[in-house]
N, C-alpha and C positions, 0 to 999 in steps of 0.2 A: 426270452428272458433278458438278453442284452439290450434289446430294443426298449423294453419296458423300463429298464434301469436308466437308459439315456433319456427317455421321456420324462421320468420323475426328476432327474437332475435338471432338465430344461425347465420344467414347471417350477421347481424350487428356485432356480435362478431368476425367474420372472417375479416371483413373489417377494424375493429379498433383494430386488434391484436397488433399493434405497441405500444399501450398504455401499454400492459402487458409485452412486451418484453424489452422495454427500448430503449433509444436513445444513443447508444454508439458513441462517437465522436472520430475523429482522431486528435483532438486538434486544437484549434483556433491559429492564428498566434502568439498572445501574449503568449499563453500557451506553444507553441512549443519552443519559445525562453527560457522561464523559464525551460522547460524540458531539453533543451540542456545544460543549466547551471548546472542542477542537474546531468546529465550524466557526464559532465566534472568533477564535484566534486567527483562523484563515481569513475571515472577512476583514479583520483589522490589518491584515498584511503581515502578521507575525507567523511566518511559515515554520520557523523552528519550534515554536510553542505548539502550533497545530500538529506538526509531525509527532512530537512527544505525546500529545493527548490522543492522537489516533493510535499510536503504539499502545498506550495504556488501555484504550478501548478494545483492541484486539486481544490483549491479555485477559481482560475481564470476560469477553465473549469471543472465543476463538472461531466461532461459526458465523460471526457478523461480517458478511461479505463486503458490504459497503464501507465498513471501517478499514478493511484490508485494502480496498481499492483507493480510498482516500489517503491512507498511510503511504502507499506506494507512490501516488501522485506527488504528495508533499515532500516525500523523501527525495524523489528525483528532482523536484523543483529546487529544493534547497541545495542539493549537490551541484546542479547545473548553474544556479545563480552564484554559488560560492566560487565555482570554477571561472565563470565570466568575470566576477569581481576581481579575482586574483590576476586574471589575464589583463584586465584594464589597468590595474595597479602597476603591473610589470611594464605596460606600454607607457604609462605616465612617467614612471621612474626613468625609463630609457630616454624619453623625450626631454625630461628635465636635465639629464646629463648631456644632452646634445647628441645622443646616439640614435641611430635608426633601429627601431625594434624589429627583430627578426619575425618573419611570418612564414608559416609552413607552406 
């Protein structure tokens, strides 16, 4: 009896494996429109606008994996570029004052 129960549980887990895997979406029509706007902003070099549009796309369709991937990329890019820009500004200010900028 115990073996039969374990077998039934095993079979049930195989038939319902999509619950564990997830339901990746290729994007709803509305999400695809927002995703296209985000891609256009990224292609223009406006990464902040692209990041915001990708974020809206993930809110419209939470299962749209490509939108999540693109949002993460643009978020990381805008954070890294902002950090580099502030570091460059710090170096320029230090050099303008005649100081030697500290380097880690």
